[in-house]
N, C-alpha and C positions, 0 to 999 in steps of 0.2 A: 790875920799874918797883920802883924806893925808895920808900918808905913815902911821902918829902916828893913825888913825881913822881905818886902815887896822887893825896896827898891838892890836889896846886895840880891837876890835873883833873880829880879831882871836883866843889872849885871855881868853874873857868871851867863846869862841868858845869850848875851853882848858878843862876852871877848867869844864863849863860843862857838858862835854866831862864826866871827871873825876868823877865827882861828879854821873851820867848818873852812871854808867859799878863798881863804888859801889851799889848804887842801886838792878841793876839787879843781881850783886854778892847775896848783901846780900837773892835775892828774888830767891835764886838758877837756874835764869834764863843765869847764868854766869858760865862758870868751875871757875876752881883757874887761868890751864891754860888760860884762855880766858881771865882772870882777868889782870892776870897780863904782857899777849901781849898789849892787850891797856893802861893799866896805864906806862907803862915802853913806850910806844908810846907818849902816851899825853906826859907824863911831862918833857921827852926831847924834848921834841916838844914846851909844852911850856913855860919851863926855856930859850927856844930860844929866841921867843918872846917877852918874859921877857927884856931881856937881851941886844935885839936892844931896844928895845923901849924905855930900860935909855937911851944907848948913843943916843939915837934919841932928848930926849929930853935935856940931858945934852948939845947938839952941833943941833938943830935945821934947818933944811934945810929955804936957801933962799927962799923966795915968792917968788913966780913970777904971775904974775897973769893970770887968764883961761878964754875962755868964759865961756858965764853965759851960765847953766845944763837948756837943757828943756825942760820947763814947761812940767811934768809929767803928760802922754796922758791915764793912762794906770792908772788907779784910782780901788779904790777895796774895793766892798761889803763886808759886816760883813760876808754874806751868803760862801764865803771862807774856814773858818775852814776847808769846805772838803780837800781844799787842800791838806794837809798833814798826810788824809785815803787815799785819791785816789791816791799819789803817793808812794805810797806802793804795792798797782794792780801794775799803768803803770810802776815799776821799775823792778819787772816780767817778762817782756812783749815786755817793748820797752830797757831796756839795755845796751850798746854796748856792746858787751865782744869784744871786737877785743882790747888788749893793747894797741898798742904803737898805735893808732889812730888818729895821726898827723902828718898837712896840710902840714908841713915843711919841714919835715920829715933830715935829717943829722944828726938824735942822736946820740953822741956818746955811743958806746953799756952801760958802765955806771949807763950812770944818764937815757939812756932808761929802763937798767932790776928793775933802782927804780922806773920810771914810772909805770912801772908793778906791780911792790908790790906793792904800794900803789893802782893801779886801782883794783889789787882783794883783800886788806882791803876796798879799800870800798864798792866794792861789800855786804862782808863777814860783814861788819856796819851794811849795809841796809838790811843785810838779816836778824841780830837777834833784829831788832828796836832801834838801833844806828845812827839817823837818823846825828848828833852833829857829833859824831863822822866822818863819810862816806866824809860831807862837808867840816871837820876839811884837809884830804885826800887829796880831788878835788883837793884842794885850795893850796895844794902844788904842784899838777904835776900845771896847772896850772902858781904856780909860775919858774916852771924846763922848761915847755913849755907851753905858755900861746897861743900858737892854737892848746892845744890837743884835739880832737873834742867830743870826750868821755867828759869829764874833763866838761867842756863848758857846753854839755847837763844836764849832771847830779846835776851838781851846780849849774846852772841854776833853773835848776824842784824846786831842792831842797831848792833854796836862794828867790823864788817865794812860795812854799808851807807857809817858818815858817813867812817872812815878810807876810804874806796875815793873818795867823794867827794870828800875833802879831801883825796886825796895823800899821807895817809899811813902808809903803810908799818906802824909801831911798832901802832897803833890797826887794823891789818886784822889784825894777826899776835892781834892779842889775842884780835878775835872768833874765829878759827880756833881758838887754843887753845879757848875755852871748850868751842865746838862737839865739837871734839873728845873729850874733855872726857867730856864729857853721853854718845858714845854711850859712851863707857865705862861709864859708870854704868850706859849704860841704851841694853844695843847697840841692844833690839829696840822705839825709839822712829820710828816713819816719822820726824815731824817733823822732826828732830835729823839721822833719814841725807838729808831731802829738803833742807833749807837744806845743806848739808854738799857734797854735791852738784851744786846748784845757785850756790854757792861755786869749786868749783873748774871746773865747766864753763865759768867766768868769770873766771877766770886761763889764763895761756897756758902750754904744758909739761902740762895735771892733765887735761887728754882720758880717759885712762887710769884714773886717780883718779876722776873723773865716774861714769862706763860702772859702775864699778865700783860706786860707789854704789851707785848707781838701782837697778843689779839687786838689792841687799841692800835698798832702799825697798819695790821691787814685790813684795819675797817677804815683808812685813811685813803683810797686809791695811789698806791707805791707803786715808781713806775719800776719796770723790769729789769734796772739794774740792783734796780732796792733789792727786789723778790728775788733775785740770784743771791742778795747778798745775804740774807735769810734764811731761806730752802732748808739750807744742811743743819739752823740751830733752832727751825721750825718742828723739822721731824723729829730728832730729838727729842723736842719737847711733848709728841704727840698731837702736833697743831698741822692744818692741810695745809700747805700754799697758797 
């Protein structure tokens, strides 16, 4: 995705997050303090993205040839709308709680603290039912540290869920790429394996991939919550929980 496209997506997400926050405030689901905090954060990020996009449009980047994007192998069927609902169930069982979950290390203290704050905000956004705001926070983390495993896992799942519900193949593919990258960086992360296994099981033609990922998942000593989420899929694939 081009820088301009990424910024337009972020602007749309921020605007949607602000709209969601207003609705939740009006419905009494957010306190005034919670709304003010979310509004201030999203407005500040929105203004930054708009300024960056304006600067980019005024001085467009040089276009360089890129290799042809691989043909999408993850075609999503309509029933994947279940992913949005399932996402909240999964998050409670799987969300990594280690704020500095980066494979690279060496982050300066200020940036590390900022990442920790963003991850905490993202968890809170998911808890209050604001996945758009959570996704925006995770993307901010990845802008600061592209190898942050926690952000890759959660943004991967949220992108997959949103793309599936909206029938947007490009967003689905982005989510899958982030999950795959998380596994490359942290191959023994049970949550990443479980997310990718569920994604594969939910897309046509990927039963073998799903089964392989679930088999690896079972070797990683998953938590009770993770096993509870995985059990229906394991039984369907003929695997023993």
